[in-house]
C-alpha positions as a Markdown table, in Angstrom:
| # | Residue | x | y | z |
|---|---|---|---|---|
| 1 | Met | 16.4 | 53.7 | 53.1 |
| 2 | Glu | 15.8 | 50.6 | 55.3 |
| 3 | Arg | 12.1 | 51.5 | 55.7 |
| 4 | Phe | 11.8 | 51.7 | 51.9 |
| 5 | Leu | 13.3 | 48.3 | 51.4 |
| 6 | Leu | 11.2 | 46.8 | 54.1 |
| 7 | Ser | 8.1 | 48.2 | 52.5 |
| 8 | Thr | 9.0 | 47.1 | 49.0 |
| 9 | Val | 9.6 | 43.4 | 49.8 |
| 10 | Pro | 6.0 | 42.6 | 50.6 |
| 11 | Leu | 4.9 | 44.3 | 47.5 |
| 12 | Leu | 7.3 | 42.2 | 45.4 |
| 13 | Ile | 6.0 | 39.0 | 47.0 |
| 14 | Leu | 2.4 | 40.0 | 46.4 |
| 15 | Ser | 3.2 | 40.9 | 42.8 |
| 16 | Cys | 4.9 | 37.5 | 42.2 |
| 17 | Leu | 1.9 | 35.7 | 43.7 |
| 18 | Gly | -0.4 | 37.8 | 41.5 |
| 19 | Val | 1.5 | 36.9 | 38.4 |
| 20 | Ser | 1.4 | 33.2 | 39.2 |
| 21 | Arg | -2.3 | 33.4 | 39.8 |
| 22 | Val | -2.8 | 35.2 | 36.5 |
| 23 | Leu | -0.8 | 32.5 | 34.7 |
| 24 | Ala | -2.8 | 29.8 | 36.4 |
| 25 | Asp | -6.1 | 31.5 | 35.6 |
| 26 | Ser | -5.1 | 32.0 | 31.9 |
| 27 | Leu | -4.3 | 28.3 | 31.4 |
| 28 | Ser | -7.3 | 26.7 | 29.9 |
| 29 | Ala | -8.6 | 23.3 | 30.7 |
| 30 | Pro | -8.0 | 20.4 | 28.3 |
| 31 | Val | -10.8 | 19.8 | 25.8 |
| 32 | Asn | -12.1 | 16.8 | 23.7 |
| 33 | Val | -11.2 | 14.3 | 26.4 |
| 34 | Thr | -12.0 | 10.8 | 25.0 |
| 35 | Ile | -11.3 | 7.1 | 25.7 |
| 36 | Lys | -9.7 | 4.9 | 23.0 |
| 37 | Ala | -8.6 | 1.2 | 22.9 |
| 38 | Leu | -10.9 | 0.3 | 25.7 |
| 39 | Lys | -10.3 | -3.2 | 27.1 |
| 40 | Ala | -11.3 | -5.1 | 30.2 |
| 41 | Asn | -8.1 | -4.1 | 32.1 |
| 42 | Ser | -6.7 | -1.0 | 30.2 |
| 43 | Ala | -7.7 | 2.0 | 28.2 |
| 44 | Val | -6.1 | 5.1 | 26.6 |
| 45 | Val | -7.2 | 8.7 | 27.4 |
| 46 | Thr | -6.7 | 11.4 | 24.8 |
| 47 | Trp | -7.3 | 15.1 | 24.9 |
| 48 | Asp | -6.5 | 18.4 | 23.1 |
| 49 | Ile | -4.9 | 21.6 | 24.4 |
| 50 | Pro | -6.2 | 25.1 | 23.4 |
| 51 | Glu | -3.9 | 26.8 | 21.0 |
| 52 | Gly | -1.3 | 29.1 | 22.6 |
| 53 | Asp | -1.3 | 27.6 | 26.1 |
| 54 | Pro | 2.3 | 27.1 | 27.4 |
| 55 | Val | 1.8 | 23.5 | 28.5 |
| 56 | Ile | 4.8 | 21.3 | 29.5 |
| 57 | Gly | 2.9 | 18.3 | 31.0 |
| 58 | Phe | -0.4 | 16.8 | 32.2 |
| 59 | Ser | -2.1 | 15.4 | 35.3 |
| 60 | Ile | -4.8 | 12.8 | 35.3 |
| 61 | Thr | -7.2 | 11.9 | 38.1 |
| 62 | Gln | -8.7 | 8.5 | 37.9 |
| 63 | Gln | -11.5 | 7.4 | 40.2 |
| 64 | Lys | -13.9 | 4.5 | 40.5 |
| 65 | Lys | -17.5 | 5.4 | 40.6 |
| 66 | Asp | -18.9 | 5.4 | 44.2 |
| 67 | Val | -15.4 | 5.0 | 45.6 |
| 68 | Arg | -13.5 | 7.8 | 47.3 |
| 69 | Met | -10.0 | 6.5 | 46.5 |
| 70 | Leu | -8.3 | 8.5 | 43.7 |
| 71 | Arg | -5.4 | 7.7 | 41.5 |
| 72 | Phe | -3.1 | 10.4 | 40.2 |
| 73 | Ile | -0.9 | 10.2 | 37.1 |
| 74 | Gln | 1.4 | 13.1 | 36.4 |
| 75 | Glu | 4.0 | 13.7 | 33.7 |
| 76 | Val | 6.1 | 16.8 | 32.8 |
| 77 | Asn | 8.5 | 17.8 | 30.1 |
| 78 | Thr | 6.3 | 16.2 | 27.4 |
| 79 | Thr | 4.1 | 17.2 | 24.6 |
| 80 | Ser | 2.0 | 14.0 | 24.6 |
| 81 | Arg | -1.7 | 14.3 | 24.4 |
| 82 | Ser | -2.5 | 10.8 | 25.5 |
| 83 | Cys | -2.0 | 8.5 | 28.5 |
| 84 | Ala | -2.5 | 4.8 | 29.1 |
| 85 | Leu | -4.6 | 3.7 | 32.1 |
| 86 | Trp | -3.8 | 0.2 | 33.4 |
| 87 | Asp | -4.8 | -2.2 | 36.2 |
| 88 | Leu | -8.5 | -1.5 | 35.6 |
| 89 | Ala | -11.2 | -3.8 | 36.8 |
| 90 | Glu | -13.6 | -5.3 | 34.3 |
| 91 | Glu | -17.2 | -4.2 | 34.3 |
| 92 | Thr | -16.4 | -1.2 | 36.4 |
| 93 | Asp | -17.4 | 2.5 | 36.0 |
| 94 | Tyr | -14.6 | 5.1 | 36.1 |
| 95 | Ile | -14.4 | 8.9 | 36.1 |
| 96 | Val | -11.4 | 10.7 | 34.6 |
| 97 | His | -10.3 | 14.3 | 34.8 |
| 98 | Val | -7.3 | 15.9 | 32.9 |
| 99 | Gln | -5.3 | 19.0 | 33.8 |
| 100 | Ser | -2.6 | 20.8 | 32.0 |
| 101 | Ile | 0.7 | 21.8 | 33.7 |
| 102 | Ser | 2.1 | 25.2 | 32.8 |
| 103 | Met | 5.8 | 26.2 | 32.5 |
| 104 | Ser | 5.5 | 28.2 | 35.8 |
| 105 | Gly | 4.2 | 25.2 | 37.7 |
| 106 | Pro | 0.5 | 25.8 | 38.4 |
| 107 | Met | -2.1 | 23.5 | 36.7 |
| 108 | Ser | -5.1 | 24.4 | 34.7 |
| 109 | Pro | -8.7 | 23.7 | 35.9 |
| 110 | His | -10.0 | 20.2 | 35.6 |
| 111 | Ser | -11.5 | 19.1 | 32.3 |
| 112 | Glu | -15.0 | 18.0 | 32.0 |
| 113 | Pro | -15.4 | 14.6 | 33.7 |
| 114 | Leu | -15.2 | 11.6 | 31.4 |
| 115 | Arg | -17.2 | 8.5 | 32.4 |
| 116 | Phe | -16.6 | 5.1 | 30.9 |
| 117 | Arg | -17.2 | 1.4 | 31.7 |
| 118 | Thr | -14.8 | -1.4 | 31.1 |
| 119 | Pro | -16.1 | -4.5 | 29.3 |
| 120 | Lys | -15.9 | -8.1 | 30.3 |
| 121 | Glu | -12.8 | -10.1 | 29.5 |
| 122 | Ala | -14.9 | -12.6 | 27.7 |
| 123 | Glu | -16.3 | -9.9 | 25.4 |
| 124 | Thr | -12.8 | -8.7 | 24.6 |
| 125 | Gln | -11.7 | -12.2 | 23.7 |
| 126 | Ala | -14.8 | -12.7 | 21.6 |
| 127 | Ser | -14.2 | -9.5 | 19.6 |
| 128 | Lys | -10.5 | -10.6 | 19.1 |
| 129 | Ser | -11.5 | -14.0 | 17.9 |
| 130 | Lys | -14.0 | -12.4 | 15.4 |
| 131 | Asp | -11.2 | -10.3 | 14.1 |
| 132 | Glu | -8.9 | -13.3 | 13.7 |
| 133 | Val | -11.7 | -15.2 | 11.9 |
| 134 | Thr | -12.2 | -12.3 | 9.5 |
| 135 | Met | -8.4 | -12.2 | 8.7 |
| 136 | Glu | -8.4 | -15.9 | 8.1 |
| 137 | Glu | -11.4 | -15.6 | 5.7 |
| 138 | Val | -9.6 | -12.7 | 3.9 |
| 139 | Gly | -6.4 | -14.8 | 3.6 |
| 140 | Ala | -8.4 | -17.8 | 2.2 |
| 141 | Gln | -10.1 | -15.5 | -0.4 |
| 142 | Leu | -6.7 | -14.1 | -1.4 |
| 143 | Arg | -5.3 | -17.6 | -1.8 |
| 144 | Ala | -8.3 | -18.7 | -3.9 |
| 145 | Gly | -7.8 | -15.6 | -6.2 |
| 146 | Glu | -4.2 | -16.4 | -6.7 |
| 147 | Phe | -5.0 | -20.0 | -7.6 |
| 148 | Ile | -7.5 | -18.8 | -10.2 |
| 149 | Ile | -5.0 | -16.4 | -11.7 |
| 150 | Ile | -2.4 | -19.2 | -12.0 |
| 151 | Val | -4.9 | -21.6 | -13.7 |
| 152 | Val | -5.9 | -18.9 | -16.2 |
| 153 | Val | -2.3 | -18.2 | -17.1 |
| 154 | Leu | -1.6 | -21.9 | -17.6 |
| 155 | Ile | -4.6 | -22.3 | -19.8 |
| 156 | Met | -3.5 | -19.3 | -21.9 |
| 157 | Trp | 0.0 | -20.8 | -22.3 |
| 158 | Ala | -1.5 | -24.1 | -23.3 |
| 159 | Gly | -3.6 | -22.4 | -26.0 |
| 160 | Val | -0.5 | -20.6 | -27.3 |
| 161 | Ile | 1.5 | -23.8 | -27.5 |
| 162 | Ala | -1.3 | -25.7 | -29.3 |
| 163 | Leu | -1.7 | -22.9 | -31.8 |
| 164 | Phe | 2.1 | -22.9 | -32.5 |
| 165 | Cys | 2.1 | -26.7 | -33.0 |
| 166 | Arg | -0.8 | -26.5 | -35.4 |
| 167 | Gln | 0.9 | -23.8 | -37.5 |
| 168 | Tyr | 4.1 | -25.8 | -37.5 |
| 169 | Asp | 2.3 | -28.9 | -38.8 |
| 170 | Ile | 0.6 | -26.9 | -41.6 |
| 171 | Ile | 4.0 | -25.5 | -42.7 |
| 172 | Lys | 5.6 | -28.9 | -42.6 |
| 173 | Asp | 2.8 | -30.5 | -44.7 |
| 174 | Asn | 3.3 | -27.8 | -47.4 |
| 175 | Glu | 7.0 | -28.3 | -47.7 |
| 176 | Pro | 6.9 | -31.4 | -50.1 |
| 177 | Asn | 4.5 | -29.7 | -52.5 |
| 178 | Asn | 6.8 | -26.7 | -52.6 |
| 179 | Asn | 9.7 | -28.9 | -53.4 |
| 180 | Lys | 7.8 | -30.6 | -56.2 |
| 181 | Asp | 6.8 | -27.3 | -57.7 |
| 182 | Lys | 10.4 | -26.1 | -57.6 |
| 183 | Ala | 11.7 | -29.3 | -59.3 |
| 184 | Lys | 9.1 | -29.1 | -62.0 |
| 185 | Thr | 9.9 | -25.4 | -62.7 |
| 186 | Ser | 13.7 | -26.1 | -62.9 |
| 187 | Ser | 13.2 | -29.0 | -65.4 |
| 188 | Glu | 11.0 | -26.9 | -67.6 |
| 189 | Cys | 13.5 | -24.1 | -67.7 |
| 190 | Ser | 16.5 | -26.4 | -68.6 |
| 191 | Thr | 15.3 | -27.0 | -72.3 |
| 192 | Pro | 14.5 | -23.9 | -74.4 |
| 193 | Glu | 11.2 | -24.4 | -76.3 |
| 194 | His | 9.3 | -22.4 | -78.8 |
| 195 | Pro | 6.0 | -21.0 | -77.7 |
| 196 | Thr | 4.3 | -23.3 | -80.2 |
| 197 | Gly | 6.1 | -26.4 | -79.0 |
| 198 | Gly | 9.0 | -26.7 | -81.5 |
| 199 | Leu | 12.7 | -27.0 | -80.6 |
| 200 | Leu | 15.3 | -24.6 | -82.0 |
| 201 | Arg | 18.0 | -26.6 | -83.9 |
| 202 | Ser | 20.8 | -25.6 | -86.2 |
| 203 | Lys | 21.1 | -27.4 | -89.5 |
| 204 | Phe | 24.5 | -26.1 | -90.4 |
| 205 | Pro | 27.7 | -27.0 | -88.6 |
| 206 | Lys | 30.2 | -24.4 | -87.6 |
| 207 | Asn | 32.8 | -23.7 | -90.2 |
| 208 | Asn | 36.3 | -23.0 | -88.9 |
| 209 | Asn | 37.4 | -21.2 | -92.1 |
| 210 | Asn | 37.1 | -17.5 | -91.4 |
| 211 | Asn | 37.3 | -16.6 | -95.1 |
| 212 | Asn | 34.3 | -18.6 | -96.2 |
| 213 | Arg | 31.8 | -17.7 | -93.6 |
| 214 | Thr | 28.2 | -18.4 | -94.3 |
| 215 | Pro | 25.2 | -17.0 | -92.4 |
| 216 | Ser | 23.7 | -19.4 | -89.8 |
| 217 | Val | 20.1 | -20.3 | -90.4 |
| 218 | Asn | 17.8 | -21.7 | -87.7 |
| 219 | Ile | 14.9 | -23.9 | -88.9 |
| 220 | Ile | 11.9 | -24.5 | -86.7 |
| 221 | Glu | 10.5 | -28.0 | -86.8 |
| 222 | Leu | 6.8 | -28.3 | -86.0 |
């Protein structure tokens, strides 16, 4: 029994090592490694992970060209696919490798080497000043457009007010003529006239005696 246990322990150790090696070999290297937000003293590295890889972290190797000194950046328990590089020297060539860290601990193979060069500080400031000038020009154009819109609106309101005043004056001037026509019409309607110009008059006074009533005759004087 003891011999059996002693013989199985090495097998278990070898099997564990074999499983770890398989996991390490199955983890693919990061792809699409690129540099973004490149400045004189900093940059951002981004990459992609092949679908299905059990990745829990990353490891980045940063090296100056023609210099043996390396810089390692490692982070676990993260799903981030980017990392900031700082304290870079301006006008310097760098080489960056990215590795993925699996759940069991081993890392993937290195990605393809990414080479980039940092610009001058003066170039960075120049590009920033150009962007600021562009924003100022855009702001000036927006203010000019707003001023033109305000002027157009004021002109339209002035035209509407002028048209209203003109119509009001026309209505006010027509009121006396309307009053004269109304007065003339009322005076003509107060006295009944015959179409030929004669007036209707009664020649016989009213008789209060109900027994001797006579018919009323109207005579038209021409």
